[in-house]
PDBQT receptor file of N, H, CA, C and O in Angstrom, charges set to zero:
ATOM      1  N   MET A   1      26.058  23.207   5.241  1.00  0.00    +0.000 N 
ATOM      2  CA  MET A   1      27.041  22.969   6.257  1.00  0.00    +0.000 C 
ATOM      3  C   MET A   1      27.947  21.791   5.865  1.00  0.00    +0.000 C 
ATOM      4  O   MET A   1      29.159  21.837   6.077  1.00  0.00    +0.000 OA
ATOM      5  N   ILE A   2      27.355  20.749   5.299  1.00  0.00    +0.000 N 
ATOM      6  H   ILE A   2      26.370  20.711   5.127  1.00  0.00    +0.000 HD
ATOM      7  CA  ILE A   2      28.133  19.578   4.893  1.00  0.00    +0.000 C 
ATOM      8  C   ILE A   2      29.068  19.938   3.742  1.00  0.00    +0.000 C 
ATOM      9  O   ILE A   2      30.224  19.517   3.729  1.00  0.00    +0.000 OA
ATOM     10  N   ILE A   3      28.583  20.704   2.789  1.00  0.00    +0.000 N 
ATOM     11  H   ILE A   3      27.643  21.046   2.800  1.00  0.00    +0.000 HD
ATOM     12  CA  ILE A   3      29.423  21.120   1.667  1.00  0.00    +0.000 C 
ATOM     13  C   ILE A   3      30.575  21.982   2.172  1.00  0.00    +0.000 C 
ATOM     14  O   ILE A   3      31.703  21.842   1.700  1.00  0.00    +0.000 OA
ATOM     15  N   ALA A   4      30.308  22.862   3.115  1.00  0.00    +0.000 N 
ATOM     16  H   ALA A   4      29.391  22.976   3.499  1.00  0.00    +0.000 HD
ATOM     17  CA  ALA A   4      31.370  23.705   3.683  1.00  0.00    +0.000 C 
ATOM     18  C   ALA A   4      32.411  22.846   4.401  1.00  0.00    +0.000 C 
ATOM     19  O   ALA A   4      33.609  23.107   4.296  1.00  0.00    +0.000 OA
ATOM     20  N   ALA A   5      31.960  21.828   5.127  1.00  0.00    +0.000 N 
ATOM     21  H   ALA A   5      30.986  21.617   5.212  1.00  0.00    +0.000 HD
ATOM     22  CA  ALA A   5      32.895  20.938   5.832  1.00  0.00    +0.000 C 
ATOM     23  C   ALA A   5      33.727  20.157   4.833  1.00  0.00    +0.000 C 
ATOM     24  O   ALA A   5      34.922  19.950   5.045  1.00  0.00    +0.000 OA
ATOM     25  N   TYR A   6      33.106  19.722   3.744  1.00  0.00    +0.000 N 
ATOM     26  H   TYR A   6      32.135  19.891   3.571  1.00  0.00    +0.000 HD
ATOM     27  CA  TYR A   6      33.855  19.008   2.703  1.00  0.00    +0.000 C 
ATOM     28  C   TYR A   6      34.877  19.937   2.065  1.00  0.00    +0.000 C 
ATOM     29  O   TYR A   6      36.040  19.569   1.895  1.00  0.00    +0.000 OA
ATOM     30  N   ARG A   7      34.443  21.135   1.715  1.00  0.00    +0.000 N 
ATOM     31  H   ARG A   7      33.499  21.434   1.854  1.00  0.00    +0.000 HD
ATOM     32  CA  ARG A   7      35.327  22.115   1.076  1.00  0.00    +0.000 C 
ATOM     33  C   ARG A   7      36.536  22.414   1.951  1.00  0.00    +0.000 C 
ATOM     34  O   ARG A   7      37.640  22.599   1.438  1.00  0.00    +0.000 OA
ATOM     35  N   ALA A   8      36.341  22.462   3.267  1.00  0.00    +0.000 N 
ATOM     36  H   ALA A   8      35.444  22.311   3.684  1.00  0.00    +0.000 HD
ATOM     37  CA  ALA A   8      37.425  22.759   4.201  1.00  0.00    +0.000 C 
ATOM     38  C   ALA A   8      38.304  21.546   4.473  1.00  0.00    +0.000 C 
ATOM     39  O   ALA A   8      39.318  21.656   5.161  1.00  0.00    +0.000 OA
ATOM     40  N   GLY A   9      37.918  20.387   3.936  1.00  0.00    +0.000 N 
ATOM     41  H   GLY A   9      37.094  20.298   3.377  1.00  0.00    +0.000 HD
ATOM     42  CA  GLY A   9      38.705  19.180   4.145  1.00  0.00    +0.000 C 
ATOM     43  C   GLY A   9      38.451  18.512   5.481  1.00  0.00    +0.000 C 
ATOM     44  O   GLY A   9      39.236  17.672   5.922  1.00  0.00    +0.000 OA
ATOM     45  N   GLU A  10      37.358  18.884   6.123  1.00  0.00    +0.000 N 
ATOM     46  H   GLU A  10      36.721  19.567   5.764  1.00  0.00    +0.000 HD
ATOM     47  CA  GLU A  10      37.043  18.332   7.438  1.00  0.00    +0.000 C 
ATOM     48  C   GLU A  10      36.373  16.959   7.349  1.00  0.00    +0.000 C 
ATOM     49  O   GLU A  10      36.476  16.154   8.275  1.00  0.00    +0.000 OA
ATOM     50  N   ILE A  11      35.691  16.695   6.240  1.00  0.00    +0.000 N 
ATOM     51  H   ILE A  11      35.607  17.348   5.488  1.00  0.00    +0.000 HD
ATOM     52  CA  ILE A  11      35.053  15.397   6.035  1.00  0.00    +0.000 C 
ATOM     53  C   ILE A  11      35.307  14.940   4.604  1.00  0.00    +0.000 C 
ATOM     54  O   ILE A  11      35.576  15.750   3.717  1.00  0.00    +0.000 OA
ATOM     55  N   SER A  12      35.218  13.646   4.397  1.00  0.00    +0.000 N 
ATOM     56  H   SER A  12      34.999  12.988   5.118  1.00  0.00    +0.000 HD
ATOM     57  CA  SER A  12      35.488  13.058   3.082  1.00  0.00    +0.000 C 
ATOM     58  C   SER A  12      34.239  13.091   2.196  1.00  0.00    +0.000 C 
ATOM     59  O   SER A  12      33.139  13.420   2.641  1.00  0.00    +0.000 OA
ATOM     60  N   LEU A  13      34.449  12.745   0.952  1.00  0.00    +0.000 N 
ATOM     61  H   LEU A  13      35.343  12.478   0.591  1.00  0.00    +0.000 HD
ATOM     62  CA  LEU A  13      33.336  12.633   0.010  1.00  0.00    +0.000 C 
ATOM     63  C   LEU A  13      32.345  11.581   0.496  1.00  0.00    +0.000 C 
ATOM     64  O   LEU A  13      31.135  11.808   0.491  1.00  0.00    +0.000 OA
ATOM     65  N   GLY A  14      32.870  10.421   0.919  1.00  0.00    +0.000 N 
ATOM     66  H   GLY A  14      33.853  10.237   0.923  1.00  0.00    +0.000 HD
ATOM     67  CA  GLY A  14      32.009   9.354   1.402  1.00  0.00    +0.000 C 
ATOM     68  C   GLY A  14      31.204   9.759   2.620  1.00  0.00    +0.000 C 
ATOM     69  O   GLY A  14      30.012   9.466   2.706  1.00  0.00    +0.000 OA
ATOM     70  N   LYS A  15      31.848  10.430   3.562  1.00  0.00    +0.000 N 
ATOM     71  H   LYS A  15      32.817  10.668   3.492  1.00  0.00    +0.000 HD
ATOM     72  CA  LYS A  15      31.151  10.884   4.769  1.00  0.00    +0.000 C 
ATOM     73  C   LYS A  15      30.112  11.931   4.418  1.00  0.00    +0.000 C 
ATOM     74  O   LYS A  15      29.028  11.938   5.001  1.00  0.00    +0.000 OA
ATOM     75  N   SER A  16      30.415  12.814   3.480  1.00  0.00    +0.000 N 
ATOM     76  H   SER A  16      31.296  12.808   3.006  1.00  0.00    +0.000 HD
ATOM     77  CA  SER A  16      29.460  13.822   3.035  1.00  0.00    +0.000 C 
ATOM     78  C   SER A  16      28.216  13.160   2.458  1.00  0.00    +0.000 C 
ATOM     79  O   SER A  16      27.087  13.531   2.777  1.00  0.00    +0.000 OA
ATOM     80  N   ALA A  17      28.452  12.173   1.601  1.00  0.00    +0.000 N 
ATOM     81  H   ALA A  17      29.370  11.872   1.342  1.00  0.00    +0.000 HD
ATOM     82  CA  ALA A  17      27.341  11.445   0.986  1.00  0.00    +0.000 C 
ATOM     83  C   ALA A  17      26.519  10.723   2.053  1.00  0.00    +0.000 C 
ATOM     84  O   ALA A  17      25.288  10.749   2.022  1.00  0.00    +0.000 OA
ATOM     85  N   GLU A  18      27.202  10.087   2.986  1.00  0.00    +0.000 N 
ATOM     86  H   GLU A  18      28.202  10.066   3.011  1.00  0.00    +0.000 HD
ATOM     87  CA  GLU A  18      26.516   9.360   4.052  1.00  0.00    +0.000 C 
ATOM     88  C   GLU A  18      25.626  10.297   4.868  1.00  0.00    +0.000 C 
ATOM     89  O   GLU A  18      24.475   9.971   5.158  1.00  0.00    +0.000 OA
ATOM     90  N   LEU A  19      26.156  11.450   5.233  1.00  0.00    +0.000 N 
ATOM     91  H   LEU A  19      27.091  11.715   4.997  1.00  0.00    +0.000 HD
ATOM     92  CA  LEU A  19      25.400  12.403   6.038  1.00  0.00    +0.000 C 
ATOM     93  C   LEU A  19      24.169  12.936   5.310  1.00  0.00    +0.000 C 
ATOM     94  O   LEU A  19      23.149  13.233   5.932  1.00  0.00    +0.000 OA
ATOM     95  N   LEU A  20      24.272  13.054   3.991  1.00  0.00    +0.000 N 
ATOM     96  H   LEU A  20      25.101  12.812   3.486  1.00  0.00    +0.000 HD
ATOM     97  CA  LEU A  20      23.135  13.536   3.196  1.00  0.00    +0.000 C 
ATOM     98  C   LEU A  20      22.218  12.411   2.728  1.00  0.00    +0.000 C 
ATOM     99  O   LEU A  20      21.133  12.666   2.205  1.00  0.00    +0.000 OA
ATOM    100  N   GLY A  21      22.655  11.168   2.917  1.00  0.00    +0.000 N 
ATOM    101  H   GLY A  21      23.537  10.961   3.342  1.00  0.00    +0.000 HD
ATOM    102  CA  GLY A  21      21.838  10.032   2.505  1.00  0.00    +0.000 C 
ATOM    103  C   GLY A  21      21.775   9.850   1.003  1.00  0.00    +0.000 C 
ATOM    104  O   GLY A  21      20.744   9.449   0.462  1.00  0.00    +0.000 OA
ATOM    105  N   VAL A  22      22.887  10.146   0.321  1.00  0.00    +0.000 N 
ATOM    106  H   VAL A  22      23.725  10.471   0.760  1.00  0.00    +0.000 HD
ATOM    107  CA  VAL A  22      22.954   9.987  -1.132  1.00  0.00    +0.000 C 
ATOM    108  C   VAL A  22      24.171   9.137  -1.484  1.00  0.00    +0.000 C 
ATOM    109  O   VAL A  22      25.020   8.875  -0.631  1.00  0.00    +0.000 OA
ATOM    110  N   SER A  23      24.251   8.710  -2.735  1.00  0.00    +0.000 N 
ATOM    111  H   SER A  23      23.562   8.923  -3.427  1.00  0.00    +0.000 HD
ATOM    112  CA  SER A  23      25.408   7.941  -3.189  1.00  0.00    +0.000 C 
ATOM    113  C   SER A  23      26.607   8.868  -3.390  1.00  0.00    +0.000 C 
ATOM    114  O   SER A  23      26.461  10.088  -3.457  1.00  0.00    +0.000 OA
ATOM    115  N   SER A  24      27.788   8.268  -3.483  1.00  0.00    +0.000 N 
ATOM    116  H   SER A  24      27.906   7.277  -3.429  1.00  0.00    +0.000 HD
ATOM    117  CA  SER A  24      28.992   9.065  -3.738  1.00  0.00    +0.000 C 
ATOM    118  C   SER A  24      28.887   9.799  -5.072  1.00  0.00    +0.000 C 
ATOM    119  O   SER A  24      29.311  10.948  -5.189  1.00  0.00    +0.000 OA
ATOM    120  N   ALA A  25      28.318   9.129  -6.077  1.00  0.00    +0.000 N 
ATOM    121  H   ALA A  25      27.973   8.196  -5.981  1.00  0.00    +0.000 HD
ATOM    122  CA  ALA A  25      28.157   9.765  -7.391  1.00  0.00    +0.000 C 
ATOM    123  C   ALA A  25      27.225  10.969  -7.302  1.00  0.00    +0.000 C 
ATOM    124  O   ALA A  25      27.485  12.004  -7.915  1.00  0.00    +0.000 OA
ATOM    125  N   GLU A  26      26.149  10.836  -6.546  1.00  0.00    +0.000 N 
ATOM    126  H   GLU A  26      25.938   9.995  -6.048  1.00  0.00    +0.000 HD
ATOM    127  CA  GLU A  26      25.224  11.966  -6.376  1.00  0.00    +0.000 C 
ATOM    128  C   GLU A  26      25.903  13.103  -5.618  1.00  0.00    +0.000 C 
ATOM    129  O   GLU A  26      25.675  14.276  -5.914  1.00  0.00    +0.000 OA
ATOM    130  N   MET A  27      26.738  12.754  -4.640  1.00  0.00    +0.000 N 
ATOM    131  H   MET A  27      26.923  11.801  -4.400  1.00  0.00    +0.000 HD
ATOM    132  CA  MET A  27      27.453  13.772  -3.882  1.00  0.00    +0.000 C 
ATOM    133  C   MET A  27      28.444  14.498  -4.773  1.00  0.00    +0.000 C 
ATOM    134  O   MET A  27      28.570  15.720  -4.694  1.00  0.00    +0.000 OA
ATOM    135  N   GLN A  28      29.149  13.757  -5.622  1.00  0.00    +0.000 N 
ATOM    136  H   GLN A  28      29.047  12.765  -5.686  1.00  0.00    +0.000 HD
ATOM    137  CA  GLN A  28      30.074  14.392  -6.561  1.00  0.00    +0.000 C 
ATOM    138  C   GLN A  28      29.329  15.368  -7.459  1.00  0.00    +0.000 C 
ATOM    139  O   GLN A  28      29.816  16.468  -7.723  1.00  0.00    +0.000 OA
ATOM    140  N   ASP A  29      28.162  14.977  -7.924  1.00  0.00    +0.000 N 
ATOM    141  H   ASP A  29      27.767  14.084  -7.710  1.00  0.00    +0.000 HD
ATOM    142  CA  ASP A  29      27.351  15.835  -8.787  1.00  0.00    +0.000 C 
ATOM    143  C   ASP A  29      26.919  17.098  -8.032  1.00  0.00    +0.000 C 
ATOM    144  O   ASP A  29      26.968  18.203  -8.573  1.00  0.00    +0.000 OA
ATOM    145  N   THR A  30      26.502  16.920  -6.794  1.00  0.00    +0.000 N 
ATOM    146  H   THR A  30      26.462  16.023  -6.355  1.00  0.00    +0.000 HD
ATOM    147  CA  THR A  30      26.089  18.056  -5.966  1.00  0.00    +0.000 C 
ATOM    148  C   THR A  30      27.250  19.024  -5.765  1.00  0.00    +0.000 C 
ATOM    149  O   THR A  30      27.091  20.237  -5.894  1.00  0.00    +0.000 OA
ATOM    150  N   LEU A  31      28.414  18.476  -5.449  1.00  0.00    +0.000 N 
ATOM    151  H   LEU A  31      28.544  17.490  -5.344  1.00  0.00    +0.000 HD
ATOM    152  CA  LEU A  31      29.590  19.323  -5.250  1.00  0.00    +0.000 C 
ATOM    153  C   LEU A  31      29.987  20.045  -6.534  1.00  0.00    +0.000 C 
ATOM    154  O   LEU A  31      30.342  21.223  -6.516  1.00  0.00    +0.000 OA
ATOM    155  N   HIS A  32      29.921  19.323  -7.637  1.00  0.00    +0.000 N 
ATOM    156  H   HIS A  32      29.633  18.365  -7.651  1.00  0.00    +0.000 HD
ATOM    157  CA  HIS A  32      30.258  19.920  -8.936  1.00  0.00    +0.000 C 
ATOM    158  C   HIS A  32      29.334  21.101  -9.230  1.00  0.00    +0.000 C 
ATOM    159  O   HIS A  32      29.791  22.164  -9.649  1.00  0.00    +0.000 OA
ATOM    160  N   HIS A  33      28.043  20.910  -9.012  1.00  0.00    +0.000 N 
ATOM    161  H   HIS A  33      27.672  20.046  -8.672  1.00  0.00    +0.000 HD
ATOM    162  CA  HIS A  33      27.077  21.990  -9.271  1.00  0.00    +0.000 C 
ATOM    163  C   HIS A  33      27.259  23.166  -8.312  1.00  0.00    +0.000 C 
ATOM    164  O   HIS A  33      26.891  24.296  -8.632  1.00  0.00    +0.000 OA
ATOM    165  N   ALA A  34      27.827  22.895  -7.137  1.00  0.00    +0.000 N 
ATOM    166  H   ALA A  34      28.126  21.977  -6.877  1.00  0.00    +0.000 HD
ATOM    167  CA  ALA A  34      28.089  23.963  -6.166  1.00  0.00    +0.000 C 
ATOM    168  C   ALA A  34      29.434  24.638  -6.425  1.00  0.00    +0.000 C 
ATOM    169  O   ALA A  34      29.807  25.579  -5.725  1.00  0.00    +0.000 OA
ATOM    170  N   GLY A  35      30.167  24.149  -7.443  1.00  0.00    +0.000 N 
ATOM    171  H   GLY A  35      29.864  23.384  -8.012  1.00  0.00    +0.000 HD
ATOM    172  CA  GLY A  35      31.453  24.745  -7.774  1.00  0.00    +0.000 C 
ATOM    173  C   GLY A  35      32.580  24.351  -6.841  1.00  0.00    +0.000 C 
ATOM    174  O   GLY A  35      33.570  25.071  -6.713  1.00  0.00    +0.000 OA
ATOM    175  N   VAL A  36      32.429  23.193  -6.182  1.00  0.00    +0.000 N 
ATOM    176  H   VAL A  36      31.624  22.608  -6.287  1.00  0.00    +0.000 HD
ATOM    177  CA  VAL A  36      33.427  22.731  -5.215  1.00  0.00    +0.000 C 
ATOM    178  C   VAL A  36      34.367  21.747  -5.900  1.00  0.00    +0.000 C 
ATOM    179  O   VAL A  36      33.922  20.834  -6.596  1.00  0.00    +0.000 OA
ATOM    180  N   LEU A  37      35.663  21.936  -5.701  1.00  0.00    +0.000 N 
ATOM    181  H   LEU A  37      36.025  22.677  -5.136  1.00  0.00    +0.000 HD
ATOM    182  CA  LEU A  37      36.664  21.023  -6.219  1.00  0.00    +0.000 C 
ATOM    183  C   LEU A  37      36.567  19.702  -5.478  1.00  0.00    +0.000 C 
ATOM    184  O   LEU A  37      36.537  19.683  -4.247  1.00  0.00    +0.000 OA
ATOM    185  N   ILE A  38      36.517  18.600  -6.208  1.00  0.00    +0.000 N 
ATOM    186  H   ILE A  38      36.541  18.615  -7.207  1.00  0.00    +0.000 HD
ATOM    187  CA  ILE A  38      36.367  17.282  -5.604  1.00  0.00    +0.000 C 
ATOM    188  C   ILE A  38      37.738  16.700  -5.308  1.00  0.00    +0.000 C 
ATOM    189  O   ILE A  38      38.606  16.647  -6.179  1.00  0.00    +0.000 OA
ATOM    190  N   HIS A  39      37.924  16.258  -4.055  1.00  0.00    +0.000 N 
ATOM    191  H   HIS A  39      37.219  16.301  -3.347  1.00  0.00    +0.000 HD
ATOM    192  CA  HIS A  39      39.171  15.650  -3.601  1.00  0.00    +0.000 C 
ATOM    193  C   HIS A  39      38.988  14.143  -3.630  1.00  0.00    +0.000 C 
ATOM    194  O   HIS A  39      38.127  13.614  -2.928  1.00  0.00    +0.000 OA
ATOM    195  N   LEU A  40      39.770  13.455  -4.417  1.00  0.00    +0.000 N 
ATOM    196  H   LEU A  40      40.469  13.885  -4.987  1.00  0.00    +0.000 HD
ATOM    197  CA  LEU A  40      39.601  12.014  -4.523  1.00  0.00    +0.000 C 
ATOM    198  C   LEU A  40      40.720  11.232  -3.841  1.00  0.00    +0.000 C 
ATOM    199  O   LEU A  40      40.806  10.016  -4.011  1.00  0.00    +0.000 OA
ATOM    200  N   GLY A  41      41.547  11.878  -3.104  1.00  0.00    +0.000 N 
ATOM    201  H   GLY A  41      41.478  12.866  -2.966  1.00  0.00    +0.000 HD
ATOM    202  CA  GLY A  41      42.616  11.195  -2.386  1.00  0.00    +0.000 C 
ATOM    203  C   GLY A  41      43.704  12.176  -2.041  1.00  0.00    +0.000 C 
ATOM    204  O   GLY A  41      43.662  13.335  -2.452  1.00  0.00    +0.000 OA
ATOM    205  N   PRO A  42      44.683  11.715  -1.284  1.00  0.00    +0.000 N 
ATOM    206  CA  PRO A  42      45.782  12.610  -0.910  1.00  0.00    +0.000 C 
ATOM    207  C   PRO A  42      46.571  13.054  -2.145  1.00  0.00    +0.000 C 
ATOM    208  O   PRO A  42      46.812  12.273  -3.066  1.00  0.00    +0.000 OA
ATOM    209  N   GLU A  43      46.961  14.317  -2.134  1.00  0.00    +0.000 N 
ATOM    210  H   GLU A  43      46.766  14.951  -1.386  1.00  0.00    +0.000 HD
ATOM    211  CA  GLU A  43      47.704  14.860  -3.268  1.00  0.00    +0.000 C 
ATOM    212  C   GLU A  43      49.210  14.779  -3.075  1.00  0.00    +0.000 C 
ATOM    213  O   GLU A  43      49.972  14.831  -4.040  1.00  0.00    +0.000 OA
ATOM    214  N   THR A  44      49.632  14.653  -1.826  1.00  0.00    +0.000 N 
ATOM    215  H   THR A  44      49.012  14.611  -1.042  1.00  0.00    +0.000 HD
ATOM    216  CA  THR A  44      51.063  14.599  -1.545  1.00  0.00    +0.000 C 
ATOM    217  C   THR A  44      51.361  13.419  -0.623  1.00  0.00    +0.000 C 
ATOM    218  O   THR A  44      50.467  12.857   0.009  1.00  0.00    +0.000 OA
ATOM    219  N   ARG A  45      52.624  13.068  -0.566  1.00  0.00    +0.000 N 
ATOM    220  H   ARG A  45      53.351  13.525  -1.079  1.00  0.00    +0.000 HD
ATOM    221  CA  ARG A  45      53.040  11.990   0.346  1.00  0.00    +0.000 C 
ATOM    222  C   ARG A  45      52.745  12.383   1.789  1.00  0.00    +0.000 C 
ATOM    223  O   ARG A  45      52.348  11.544   2.597  1.00  0.00    +0.000 OA
ATOM    224  N   GLN A  46      52.938  13.650   2.107  1.00  0.00    +0.000 N 
ATOM    225  H   GLN A  46      53.260  14.332   1.450  1.00  0.00    +0.000 HD
ATOM    226  CA  GLN A  46      52.678  14.138   3.464  1.00  0.00    +0.000 C 
ATOM    227  C   GLN A  46      51.198  13.950   3.834  1.00  0.00    +0.000 C 
ATOM    228  O   GLN A  46      50.890  13.521   4.947  1.00  0.00    +0.000 OA
ATOM    229  N   GLU A  47      50.295  14.264   2.919  1.00  0.00    +0.000 N 
ATOM    230  H   GLU A  47      50.545  14.612   2.016  1.00  0.00    +0.000 HD
ATOM    231  CA  GLU A  47      48.874  14.064   3.178  1.00  0.00    +0.000 C 
ATOM    232  C   GLU A  47      48.553  12.583   3.372  1.00  0.00    +0.000 C 
ATOM    233  O   GLU A  47      47.754  12.224   4.237  1.00  0.00    +0.000 OA
ATOM    234  N   LEU A  48      49.174  11.731   2.569  1.00  0.00    +0.000 N 
ATOM    235  H   LEU A  48      49.823  12.023   1.866  1.00  0.00    +0.000 HD
ATOM    236  CA  LEU A  48      48.969  10.289   2.690  1.00  0.00    +0.000 C 
ATOM    237  C   LEU A  48      49.451   9.795   4.048  1.00  0.00    +0.000 C 
ATOM    238  O   LEU A  48      48.753   9.029   4.713  1.00  0.00    +0.000 OA
ATOM    239  N   GLU A  49      50.617  10.218   4.458  1.00  0.00    +0.000 N 
ATOM    240  H   GLU A  49      51.184  10.840   3.919  1.00  0.00    +0.000 HD
ATOM    241  CA  GLU A  49      51.159   9.801   5.745  1.00  0.00    +0.000 C 
ATOM    242  C   GLU A  49      50.282  10.289   6.897  1.00  0.00    +0.000 C 
ATOM    243  O   GLU A  49      50.105   9.582   7.889  1.00  0.00    +0.000 OA
ATOM    244  N   LYS A  50      49.733  11.499   6.766  1.00  0.00    +0.000 N 
ATOM    245  H   LYS A  50      49.877  12.073   5.960  1.00  0.00    +0.000 HD
ATOM    246  CA  LYS A  50      48.831  12.025   7.791  1.00  0.00    +0.000 C 
ATOM    247  C   LYS A  50      47.578  11.166   7.882  1.00  0.00    +0.000 C 
ATOM    248  O   LYS A  50      47.130  10.841   8.981  1.00  0.00    +0.000 OA
ATOM    249  N   GLU A  51      47.010  10.799   6.745  1.00  0.00    +0.000 N 
ATOM    250  H   GLU A  51      47.373  11.063   5.851  1.00  0.00    +0.000 HD
ATOM    251  CA  GLU A  51      45.816   9.955   6.741  1.00  0.00    +0.000 C 
ATOM    252  C   GLU A  51      46.100   8.599   7.372  1.00  0.00    +0.000 C 
ATOM    253  O   GLU A  51      45.282   8.091   8.139  1.00  0.00    +0.000 OA
ATOM    254  N   ILE A  52      47.244   8.011   7.059  1.00  0.00    +0.000 N 
ATOM    255  H   ILE A  52      47.908   8.424   6.436  1.00  0.00    +0.000 HD
ATOM    256  CA  ILE A  52      47.613   6.719   7.630  1.00  0.00    +0.000 C 
ATOM    257  C   ILE A  52      47.760   6.836   9.141  1.00  0.00    +0.000 C 
ATOM    258  O   ILE A  52      47.279   5.973   9.874  1.00  0.00    +0.000 OA
ATOM    259  N   ALA A  53      48.409   7.878   9.612  1.00  0.00    +0.000 N 
ATOM    260  H   ALA A  53      48.800   8.580   9.016  1.00  0.00    +0.000 HD
ATOM    261  CA  ALA A  53      48.587   8.088  11.050  1.00  0.00    +0.000 C 
ATOM    262  C   ALA A  53      47.248   8.246  11.751  1.00  0.00    +0.000 C 
ATOM    263  O   ALA A  53      47.058   7.720  12.847  1.00  0.00    +0.000 OA
ATOM    264  N   GLU A  54      46.321   8.961  11.133  1.00  0.00    +0.000 N 
ATOM    265  H   GLU A  54      46.476   9.389  10.242  1.00  0.00    +0.000 HD
ATOM    266  CA  GLU A  54      44.991   9.149  11.721  1.00  0.00    +0.000 C 
ATOM    267  C   GLU A  54      44.246   7.817  11.812  1.00  0.00    +0.000 C 
ATOM    268  O   GLU A  54      43.570   7.547  12.804  1.00  0.00    +0.000 OA
ATOM    269  N   ILE A  55      44.369   7.008  10.800  1.00  0.00    +0.000 N 
ATOM    270  H   ILE A  55      44.919   7.228   9.994  1.00  0.00    +0.000 HD
ATOM    271  CA  ILE A  55      43.694   5.708  10.803  1.00  0.00    +0.000 C 
ATOM    272  C   ILE A  55      44.299   4.799  11.868  1.00  0.00    +0.000 C 
ATOM    273  O   ILE A  55      43.579   4.108  12.588  1.00  0.00    +0.000 OA
ATOM    274  N   GLU A  56      45.614   4.806  11.958  1.00  0.00    +0.000 N 
ATOM    275  H   GLU A  56      46.199   5.367  11.373  1.00  0.00    +0.000 HD
ATOM    276  CA  GLU A  56      46.299   3.946  12.928  1.00  0.00    +0.000 C 
ATOM    277  C   GLU A  56      46.003   4.352  14.369  1.00  0.00    +0.000 C 
ATOM    278  O   GLU A  56      45.993   3.505  15.262  1.00  0.00    +0.000 OA
ATOM    279  N   SER A  57      45.764   5.634  14.599  1.00  0.00    +0.000 N 
ATOM    280  H   SER A  57      45.773   6.322  13.874  1.00  0.00    +0.000 HD
ATOM    281  CA  SER A  57      45.502   6.099  15.965  1.00  0.00    +0.000 C 
ATOM    282  C   SER A  57      44.040   5.966  16.365  1.00  0.00    +0.000 C 
ATOM    283  O   SER A  57      43.688   6.180  17.525  1.00  0.00    +0.000 OA
ATOM    284  N   ALA A  58      43.200   5.619  15.420  1.00  0.00    +0.000 N 
ATOM    285  H   ALA A  58      43.486   5.445  14.477  1.00  0.00    +0.000 HD
ATOM    286  CA  ALA A  58      41.756   5.505  15.715  1.00  0.00    +0.000 C 
ATOM    287  C   ALA A  58      41.417   4.211  16.428  1.00  0.00    +0.000 C 
ATOM    288  O   ALA A  58      40.252   3.967  16.743  1.00  0.00    +0.000 OA
TER     289      ALA A  58
């Protein structure tokens, strides 16, 4: 379920690792073995602006 949420972009790598109780490096390894593309940050300016807006509204 956590891998599916990560794949869908619903949770971050850090949150995925936290929920599973593993390090970020271990989570990256788990995702890699599951064939999941790892997202390490926003890919576009629009994604960056969306992330900033979400943080500011929290």
